C-alpha positions in Angstrom: 16.3 -0.9 6.5 16.1 -4.3 4.0 13.5 -6.6 4.2 14.2 -10.4 4.0 13.1 -11.8 1.0 12.1 -14.9 2.9 9.1 -12.7 4.2 7.8 -11.5 0.8 9.4 -14.2 -1.9 5.8 -16.0 -2.2 3.4 -13.2 -1.0 0.3 -12.7 -3.0 -0.1 -8.9 -1.4 2.7 -6.4 -0.3 1.3 -3.8 2.2 3.6 -0.7 2.1 2.7 1.9 5.1 4.4 5.3 5.1 3.5 8.4 7.5 2.1 11.3 5.8 3.6 13.4 8.2 7.4 12.0 7.7 8.2 12.3 3.7 11.5 10.0 4.4 9.0 7.0 5.0 7.1 8.2 1.7 10.8 8.5 -0.3 11.4 4.8 0.7 8.5 3.3 -0.4 9.3 2.9 -4.2 12.7 1.3 -3.1 10.7 -1.3 -1.2 8.5 -2.1 -4.1 11.7 -2.5 -6.3 13.2 -4.8 -3.7 10.1 -6.8 -3.5 9.2 -7.1 -7.2 13.0 -8.0 -8.1 13.3 -10.7 -5.1 9.4 -12.2 -5.6 8.2 -15.5 -7.8 5.9 -13.5 -9.1 5.2 -9.5 -8.6 2.7 -9.1 -5.6 -0.4 -6.7 -5.4 0.9 -3.8 -4.0 -1.2 -1.9 -1.5 0.3 2.2 -0.5 -1.1 3.2 2.7 -0.6 6.9 3.7 -1.1 6.7 7.5 -1.5 9.3 10.0 -3.8 11.4 8.4 -5.1 12.8 11.6 -2.0 14.4 12.2 -1.5 15.9 8.2 -1.6 19.6 7.6 -2.6 20.3 4.2 -0.6 23.3 3.5 2.3 21.7 5.7 5.5 21.2 2.8 6.6 18.6 5.0 3.8 16.5 4.8 3.0 14.1 2.0 -0.3 15.1 0.3 -2.8 12.7 -1.2 -2.3 13.5 -4.8 1.5 12.4 -4.5 0.5 8.9 -3.0 -1.8 8.4 -5.6 0.8 9.4 -8.3 3.0 7.0 -6.6 0.2 4.1 -6.9 -0.5 4.7 -10.5 3.3 4.6 -11.1 3.4 1.0 -9.8 -0.4 0.1 -10.8 -1.0 -0.3 -7.1 -3.8 -0.1 -4.9 -3.8 3.5 -2.6 -5.6 4.4 0.3 -5.2 6.7 3.4 -5.7 5.5 6.9 -5.5 6.9 10.6 -4.7 3.9 12.8 -5.3 6.5 15.8 -8.7 7.4 14.9 -9.7 4.4 12.8 -10.4 6.2 9.6 -10.3 3.6 6.6 -8.7 1.0 8.6 -11.8 -1.4 8.0 -11.9 -0.2 4.4 -8.1 -1.2 3.8 -8.7 -4.5 5.4 -11.8 -5.2 3.4 -9.8 -4.1 0.0 -6.9 -6.6 0.9 -9.5 -9.2 1.5 -11.1 -8.8 -1.5 -8.0 -9.0 -3.6 -7.1 -12.1 -1.5 -10.3 -13.7 -2.7 -9.7 -12.3 -6.2 -6.3 -14.0 -6.4 -7.5 -17.3 -4.7 -10.5 -17.7 -7.1 -10.9 -15.1 -9.7 -13.4 -17.1 -11.6 -16.2 -16.9 -8.8 -14.9 -13.4 -8.1 -15.4 -12.3 -11.6 -19.0 -13.7 -11.5 -20.4 -11.7 -8.7 -18.4 -8.3 -10.0 
């Protein structure tokens, strides 16, 4: 349940993944963000990722819909994406977005020059 601060204390980026078909995993994301932010040297860039979108049923009240993920990300000023590891939907885009943020952190002047 508890993440070890050794894993994220100096992290520049944190990726929190929840299952869109399991609301319990979504409900825990806020707790993990609070834990990471309170134990980090500097708050990292947060990616909130809803996974298993291939299994989500739009009208199922027990599934986490996109709007809820977007709302949570907005509250924490996080990057939000949804993926399916099973069929690969948005997985490459997620890693590209993470790499872009990492480059931006490492060298903000040159990244802004290309934006």
